N, C-alpha and C positions, 0 to 999 in steps of 0.2 A: 254469280253466274260465270261459268268458265268461258275463256276466250280461245279462239283458234288463230294461230299465226298464219298470215297470208303473204304472198309475194308483194313487194311494193307496188301500190297502185293509187291513183287519184280517182278512179272510177266509182268509188263508193259515195262520193260527195254529191249532194244535190246542187245543181247549178241552174242559174237563170237561163232562159232561152231567148235569143234575140234573132231577128231577121236583119242581117246586115245588108244594106243596099249600097251599091257603088255604081260608077258609070265610067266607061272607057273614054279615051280621048276623042273617039268618033261620035260620042253621044249615046252609045248603046248601054242601057242600064242592066244590072244584074242583081240577083238576091242570093244570099247564102245563109243557111240556118247554122247558127253557132251556139254551143253551150259552154265552151271554154271562154267565159266572159267574167269580168269583175270590175269593181271599183279599184282604181289604182292610186288616186290622189284626190285631195279635197281642194287645194288652192295652189295652182289652178285645177279646176275640175278635170279629171282624167279617168278614162276607163281602159281596160285591156281586153283585147280579143286575140285568141290564138287560132291560127289557120295553118293547115298543112300546105307546104309549098306547091304541091301538085294540083291544088284546087284552082279552078278558073278565076275566082274572085281574088285570090292571093296576088296574082300578077297585076290585076287592075288596081287594087288598093296600094300596092307597093309603088307602081308608076305614078298614080295620080296623087297619092298622099292624103286621101280623104275617104270617109265612109260615113254612113248613118247607121246607128244602132236603133232599131225599131222594136218595141216590146209588143209581141203578139199576144192575143187573147185566145181563150179556148174556142171562141167562135171561128177562128181561122187555124185551128190545130192541123187539119188535113193539109192545108196549103203550106203551113210551116214545115211539116214533116216532108212534104214533096220537095220543097226548096233545098232541103238538106241531102236528098238522095239522088237528085237529077242535076246534071251539069248544065250551066248556063252557056257553055260553049256550043251546045247542041240545040237549044231552044230558048225562046224568050219567056222567062219565068213570069214576068208581069202579065203578059197576055194569056199564057196558059192557065195561070191560077186565077186570073181576073182580079188580082190585087191592083190597087190604084196608085200609080206614081204621082207624087205631089211635089211641087218645087220646094226646095230648101231655101233658107234665108241667106246662109253664108257659105255653102258648098255647092258644087255642081251635081253631086249625086242626089237622086230623088229620095224623098221620104215615102213611107207607105201609109196611106190615109187610114186604112183599117186598123192600124196600130195606135193605141191611145197615147203613147209616149214615143217621141222621136228625139234622138240625141245626134246632133250634127258634130262630127269629129274631124280634126286634122291630125294626121300621123306626126308624132314627135320623135318616135324612136321605134326601131324594129330590132328585136333580140332573137337570135337563133337559139332554140332550146333543144332541138333533137327532132322529134316527129313533127313538131309545130314551131312556127315562129310567132313570137308575141309582139303584137302591134300596140304601142301605147298611143292612145288618141286623146288629144285635148278636146274637151267638149266646148264648142264655140257658140252653140245655140241649142235651145231645148224648146220643143213644142209639146203641149199637153192638152188633150181634150178637156173642156171645161166640165163635162159631166162626171169626170172622175176626180175632181178637186173638191176638197172640203171647204168650209166657210173661210178659211185662212189662205186658200189657194194652194195648199199642199196636196200631194197625191193621197187619195183614199184607196188603199190597196183592196179593200173589200169590194169596191166598185169596178175594179180593173179586169177581173177574171184572168189574171196572168197564170202561168204555170211554170214548172221546173222540169228538169231532166235528170235522171239517174243513169249514168252510163253503165254502172255495174249490173243493173237490172234491165237496161235498154228500155226504160219506161218514162213516160211523161206523167206528171202528177200536178193536179190543180192545187192552188194555195188555199188553205183553210181559213179558219178564223183567227183574229188577233188574240194572242195569249198573254201579252204584256207590252209595256213600253220601256224603252231604254231608261235605266236609272230607277225603275219602280221599287227596287230594294233599298234605295238610298244608302247602298254600301253595307247593309246588314242582312244577315240570313234569318235572324230571330225577331 
């Protein structure tokens, strides 16, 4: 099949969607929807989130040095989209969306109860990249709803109803079925 050369872009990649919650020094919480998110390190556990400096949550996270990455489900897709297109400087996103703030164990920023997985993070480094700054956050605590865990306590993705985002198409997509496990080939193609 022929290929067409495009200008450099990262927008064709599918990315996880997270609701990042933070809280300013006065105790006012905020939520921002991000799709520029990824695993950055295993030990210590770290994730990366990229935020444009002009976004309201950017300054809060930079000043407080913490945030929670909450994994939304398709049940709150509308609320997730809303939190990405409306500024928290103008309204309280928790009360407007009716999402439930929940106390975290190790950070001051609230978790989002409707999200089945919540990662509490402390900022370890901020790297200026261009349009976005990359926040490397050490995961200091994780909460996970028991109904999405398998018998060994691991996440059962099939029960989560998580979704992804493709910036190139500007579309959200639900996750489908499992098609394999890591290492299922045992290093052989035949």
